[in-house]
C-alpha positions in Angstrom: 36.0 21.9 9.2 38.2 24.5 7.6 39.2 24.0 4.2 42.9 23.7 4.9 42.4 21.4 7.7 40.4 19.1 5.5 43.1 19.4 2.8 45.9 18.4 5.4 43.9 15.3 6.5 43.5 14.3 2.8 47.4 14.7 2.4 47.9 12.5 5.4 45.6 9.9 4.1 47.1 10.0 0.5 50.6 9.5 2.2 49.4 6.4 3.9 47.6 4.8 0.8 50.5 5.6 -1.5 52.7 3.3 0.4 50.8 0.6 -1.1 51.4 -1.9 1.8 47.7 -2.4 2.1 44.5 -2.1 -0.1 43.3 1.3 -0.6 39.8 0.6 0.8 41.3 -0.9 4.1 43.5 2.0 4.6 40.6 4.5 3.8 38.4 2.6 6.2 41.0 2.5 8.9 41.4 6.2 8.8 37.9 6.8 9.0 37.8 4.9 12.2 40.5 7.1 13.7 38.7 10.3 12.7 35.2 9.4 13.8 34.5 13.2 13.9 34.5 13.5 10.1 31.1 14.2 8.8 29.5 12.3 5.6 30.6 15.0 3.2 34.0 15.2 4.4 34.5 11.3 4.4 33.4 11.5 0.6 35.7 14.2 -0.2 38.6 12.3 1.4 38.0 8.9 -0.3 36.9 10.3 -3.8 40.0 12.3 -3.9 42.3 9.5 -3.2 40.6 7.4 -5.6 40.9 9.9 -8.3 44.7 10.1 -7.5 45.2 6.4 -7.7 43.2 6.4 -11.2 45.2 9.3 -12.6 48.6 8.7 -10.6 51.0 9.0 -13.5 49.4 12.0 -15.0 49.1 13.9 -11.6 52.6 13.0 -10.6 53.9 14.6 -13.9 51.7 17.7 -13.4 52.9 18.0 -9.9 56.6 18.2 -10.5 58.3 21.3 -9.2 54.9 22.5 -7.3 55.0 24.1 -3.9 54.5 22.0 -0.7 54.7 18.2 -0.3 54.4 15.8 -3.1 51.3 14.3 -1.5 49.5 17.7 -0.9 50.2 18.5 -4.6 48.5 15.3 -5.7 45.6 15.9 -3.3 45.2 19.3 -4.8 45.2 18.0 -8.5 42.7 15.2 -7.4 40.4 17.2 -5.3 36.9 16.1 -5.3 35.4 18.6 -2.8 34.3 21.3 -4.8 36.4 24.1 -6.4 35.3 27.0 -4.0 36.3 24.8 -0.9 39.6 24.1 -2.5 40.3 27.8 -3.2 39.8 28.5 0.5 42.5 26.0 1.3 45.3 27.2 -1.1 47.6 30.0 -0.6 48.0 32.5 -3.7 51.2 30.8 -4.9 49.4 27.5 -4.8 46.4 28.9 -6.8 48.9 30.1 -9.4 50.8 26.8 -9.5 47.4 24.9 -10.1 46.2 27.2 -12.8 49.4 26.5 -14.7 49.0 22.5 -14.1 45.4 22.6 -15.4 46.4 24.6 -18.5 48.6 21.8 -19.8 47.0 20.3 -22.9 46.9 16.4 -21.6 46.1 15.1 -25.2 49.5 16.3 -26.3 51.3 14.3 -23.4 52.8 11.0 -24.1 50.5 7.9 -23.9 51.4 6.6 -20.7 50.5 9.6 -18.9 47.1 9.6 -20.6 46.3 5.9 -20.0 47.7 5.9 -16.6 48.4 2.2 -16.8 52.0 0.3 -15.7 53.7 -0.7 -18.7 53.4 -4.5 -17.8 49.7 -4.1 -17.8 49.3 -1.7 -20.7 51.4 -3.7 -23.1 49.2 -7.0 -23.1 45.9 -5.0 -23.4 47.3 -3.1 -26.2 48.1 -6.2 -28.1 44.6 -7.6 -27.0 42.7 -4.6 -28.5 42.7 -2.4 -31.4 44.3 1.1 -30.8 41.1 3.0 -30.3 39.4 0.3 -28.1 42.5 0.3 -25.8 42.0 4.0 -25.5 38.4 3.7 -24.8 39.3 0.8 -22.1 42.1 3.0 -20.4 39.4 6.0 -20.1 36.7 3.7 -18.9 39.2 2.4 -16.0 40.0 6.1 -15.0 36.0 6.6 -14.2 34.3 5.3 -11.2 32.1 2.4 -11.7 28.2 2.8 -11.3 26.4 0.8 -8.5 24.9 -2.6 -9.7 22.3 -4.4 -7.6 20.8 -7.7 -7.9 17.3 -8.4 -7.0 16.6 -11.5 -5.1 13.8 -13.0 -6.8 13.0 -15.2 -4.0 11.7 -12.0 -2.2 10.8 -9.5 -4.8 10.4 -8.5 -8.6 12.6 -6.2 -10.3 10.3 -3.6 -11.2 8.9 -3.7 -7.4 12.4 -3.0 -6.2 12.9 -0.2 -9.0 9.5 1.4 -7.7 10.7 1.1 -4.2 14.0 2.8 -4.9 12.4 5.4 -7.0 10.1 6.2 -4.1 13.2 6.8 -1.8 14.4 9.1 -4.5 17.0 6.7 -6.1 16.9 6.3 -9.9 17.5 2.8 -10.7 17.5 1.3 -14.2 17.6 -2.1 -15.5 20.9 -3.5 -16.3 21.2 -4.4 -20.1 22.0 -8.1 -19.8 21.2 -9.4 -16.4 17.5 -9.9 -15.8 18.1 -9.6 -12.2 19.9 -6.5 -12.1 19.4 -2.6 -11.4 22.0 0.1 -12.1 22.2 3.2 -9.6 24.5 6.2 -10.2 26.3 7.7 -7.3 26.5 5.9 -4.0 23.2 5.9 -2.2 23.0 4.8 1.6 21.3 1.6 0.5 21.8 -0.1 4.0 19.3 2.3 5.4 16.4 1.1 3.1 13.9 -1.6 3.7 14.7 -3.3 0.3 18.1 -4.0 1.4 17.4 -4.9 5.2 14.6 -7.2 3.9 17.0 -9.0 1.6 15.5 -8.1 -1.6 18.4 -6.5 -3.1 22.3 -7.1 -2.7 25.0 -5.1 -4.3 26.7 -7.1 -7.1 28.1 -6.0 -10.6 26.2 -7.1 -13.5 29.1 -9.1 -14.8 29.2 -11.3 -11.5 25.4 -11.8 -11.9 26.2 -13.1 -15.5 28.7 -15.7 -13.9 25.7 -17.2 -11.9 23.5 -17.3 -15.0 26.1 -19.0 -17.0 26.3 -21.9 -14.4 22.4 -22.1 -14.6 21.8 -24.1 -11.4 18.4 -26.0 -11.3 16.2 -26.8 -8.4 17.2 -29.9 -6.3 20.4 -30.1 -7.8 24.0 -30.3 -5.8 26.0 -27.1 -6.5 29.5 -26.0 -5.4 30.6 -22.4 -5.2 34.5 -23.3 -5.1 35.9 -19.9 -4.1 33.0 -18.3 -2.5 34.6 -15.5 -0.7 32.0 -13.3 0.8 29.3 -15.0 -1.1 27.9 -12.9 -3.6 27.8 -15.4 -6.3 26.6 -17.8 -3.7 23.5 -15.9 -2.8 22.5 -15.4 -6.6 23.1 -19.2 -7.0 20.8 -20.0 -4.2 18.1 -17.8 -5.4 18.4 -19.4 -8.9 18.0 -22.8 -7.3 14.6 -21.4 -5.7 16.0 -22.2 -2.4 16.0 -26.1 -3.2 18.8 -28.6 -3.5 22.2 -28.1 -1.8 24.7 -25.4 -2.3 28.2 -25.6 -0.8 30.1 -22.4 -0.3 33.8 -23.4 -0.1 36.5 -21.1 0.8 39.9 -21.3 2.3 39.2 -18.2 4.2 37.0 -18.2 7.3 36.9 -14.6 7.8 35.5 -13.9 4.3 32.9 -16.9 5.0 31.9 -15.1 8.1 31.0 -12.2 6.0 28.5 -14.2 4.2 26.4 -15.0 7.4 24.3 -11.6 7.8 23.8 -11.6 3.9 22.6 -15.1 3.9 20.4 -14.3 6.9 18.7 -11.2 4.9 18.5 -13.5 2.0 16.1 -16.1 3.2 18.0 -18.9 1.8 18.4 -22.2 3.6 19.8 -24.4 1.0 23.5 -23.0 1.4 26.2 -24.7 3.3 29.1 -22.6 4.0 32.3 -24.6 4.7 36.1 -23.5 5.3 38.5 -25.9 3.3 42.5 -26.0 4.0 43.1 -26.0 0.3 41.9 -27.4 -3.0 42.7 -31.0 -2.1 40.7 -30.9 1.2 39.1 -34.1 2.4 35.7 -32.3 2.0 36.2 -32.1 -1.8 37.4 -35.8 -2.0 34.3 -37.0 -0.5 32.0 -35.1 -2.9 33.9 -36.2 -5.9 31.8 -37.3 -8.8 28.5 -36.3 -6.9 28.1 -32.8 -7.9 25.8 -31.2 -10.7 27.4 -27.9 -11.2 30.6 -26.2 -10.0 31.5 -22.6 -10.0 35.3 -21.8 -9.9 35.6 -17.9 -9.5 39.3 -18.3 -9.0 41.7 -16.1 -7.1 43.1 -13.6 -9.6 44.6 -10.3 -10.0 41.3 -8.5 -9.9 42.4 -6.1 -12.5 38.9 -6.2 -14.1 37.8 -4.2 -11.0 40.1 -1.1 -11.6 37.2 1.2 -11.8 36.4 0.3 -8.0 40.0 -0.6 -7.0 42.3 1.6 -8.9 45.2 0.8 -6.6 45.7 -2.8 -7.9 47.3 -1.5 -10.9 50.0 -0.2 -8.6 50.1 -3.1 -6.2 49.9 -6.0 -8.6 53.0 -7.3 -10.3 53.8 -9.7 -13.2 55.5 -12.1 -10.6 52.4 -12.1 -8.5 50.1 -12.9 -11.5 52.5 -15.8 -12.3 52.0 -17.3 -8.7 48.3 -16.9 -9.4 48.4 -18.7 -12.5 49.7 -21.8 -10.7 47.0 -21.6 -8.2 44.4 -21.1 -10.8 45.2 -24.3 -12.9 45.4 -26.2 -9.6 42.1 -25.2 -8.1 40.3 -25.7 -11.6 41.6 -29.2 -11.7 40.7 -30.0 -8.4 37.2 -28.4 -8.8 36.5 -30.4 -11.9 36.8 -33.8 -9.9 33.6 -33.0 -8.2 31.5 -33.0 -11.4 29.4 -36.1 -12.1 29.0 -37.1 -15.8 26.8 -34.4 -17.6 27.7 -31.6 -14.9 28.8 -28.3 -15.7 31.9 -26.5 -15.0 32.5 -22.7 -15.0 36.1 -21.2 -14.4 36.0 -17.4 -14.1 38.0 -14.4 -13.1 37.6 -10.8 -12.8 40.7 -10.1 -14.7 41.5 -8.6 -18.2 44.4 -10.5 -18.9 44.6 -13.5 -21.2 47.4 -15.2 -19.3 44.8 -15.7 -16.3 42.0 -16.3 -18.5 42.2 -18.1 -21.9 45.6 -19.6 -21.1 44.2 -21.3 -18.2 41.3 -22.5 -19.9 43.2 -23.8 -22.9 45.5 -25.7 -20.6 42.7 -27.3 -18.7 40.9 -28.3 -22.0 43.9 -29.9 -23.2 44.4 -31.9 -20.2 40.9 -32.8 -19.6 39.5 -34.1 -23.0 36.4 -35.5 -21.2 35.0 -31.9 -20.7 33.5 -30.5 -23.6 33.6 -26.8 -23.8 30.1 -25.1 -24.2 29.8 -21.6 -26.0 29.1 -18.8 -23.7 26.4 -17.4 -26.0 24.5 -20.8 -26.1 24.7 -21.1 -22.1 23.6 -17.4 -21.7 20.9 -17.6 -24.2 19.4 -20.5 -22.4 19.5 -18.4 -19.3 17.5 -15.6 -21.1 20.2 -13.2 -21.0 19.6 -10.4 -23.5 22.3 -9.7 -26.2 24.0 -12.9 -25.1 25.9 -12.9 -28.6 27.5 -9.7 -27.7 29.3 -11.1 -24.6 30.7 -14.2 -26.3 34.4 -13.9 -27.6 35.8 -17.2 -29.1 33.4 -19.3 -27.2 34.0 -17.5 -23.8 32.3 -15.0 -22.0 34.5 -11.7 -22.3 33.1 -8.6 -20.5 35.1 -5.3 -20.9 34.1 -2.1 -19.0 34.3 0.0 -22.2 32.0 -2.4 -24.1 29.5 -3.8 -21.8 29.6 -1.1 -18.6 30.6 -3.9 -16.3 33.7 -4.9 -14.6 35.9 -7.0 -16.6 35.2 -10.7 -16.4 36.1 -13.9 -18.3 34.5 -17.3 -18.1 34.8 -20.4 -19.8 32.0 -23.3 -19.7 32.5 -26.9 -20.0 30.4 -30.1 -19.5 31.8 -33.3 -18.3 31.3 -36.2 -20.8 
């Protein structure tokens, strides 16, 4: 494809994404379905350029002021991820001159907002939570793409075996620093074409998400509930940790998300998982199981702001009002899920959010309202699960993961045991 034609397509795609009426990944996927003639390299260029613009939107908008062409074309040029020579072939002389001036700007001298590329409502609580140098490190990490983490399905393979199989396929994978199940891969290899994937030996799952399953630490023959199962990534990890025994309920209000679990469940080899759609957290199915469950994971609906490396559009699509609505849901879901537990049972509340309002605040309110639930220090629970460096993951008794500290998505988890 001619460079200018690809830049035009990128401009068109970016214009659609920047409307922010749908998740960016959905818009990109729909665009590629419409343009099936695009090759793999062209799709990569378009997607990575869009995500680069989303990560650095405030900076690029500042640099794009007064340039030639439409605003979206200027943003696409500034965020281009398709090779310098290819880009030059798409630009007129006056555009090349403008781009050279934009690149000559010393970003370090610009106001902080243009460097960290976060909206004020998000930057302010994070600045309060972290020392200045750590906030800068966090902001920088959120402006970089995340690596690809894999969870080895220990029912079917060992980590070193999968690592060797990936190496034979030309993929360099290294053990994750904390999870004993994880491997980390740079780039975005086509895993779905590999035997280790089709045989169910690996699943794509961030290391932080793996640690949530290790924190719950389900045992053989127990009754366990993944209360907000979604597409089932943590469900599969829990089922494997249970060695395919006991009974594992995967509850979610979305049948569409649970449908996405079915092919993954088939690959996994698990037979102890029971997906079930519920109407809400007070569903009759929940009432029937009250007081009967050994362990419950509540990976609550949240802002998703811990996943900004993967979903940078969230910082522009979320709002304080939306997060306040989520907080009400989080508290209600946690209280309902707690009713499932038998005495001595373990409850884990988790989010992939960076905000204390969705994390510590919800955990503190639950603890105050439920004195029969005793907090369990995260470091203690992780050490028992043989997680390396467990003490480094614990902040005030909670699991607190930060992209700049731990190389994972941002996660929070609180643990209790019912008295």
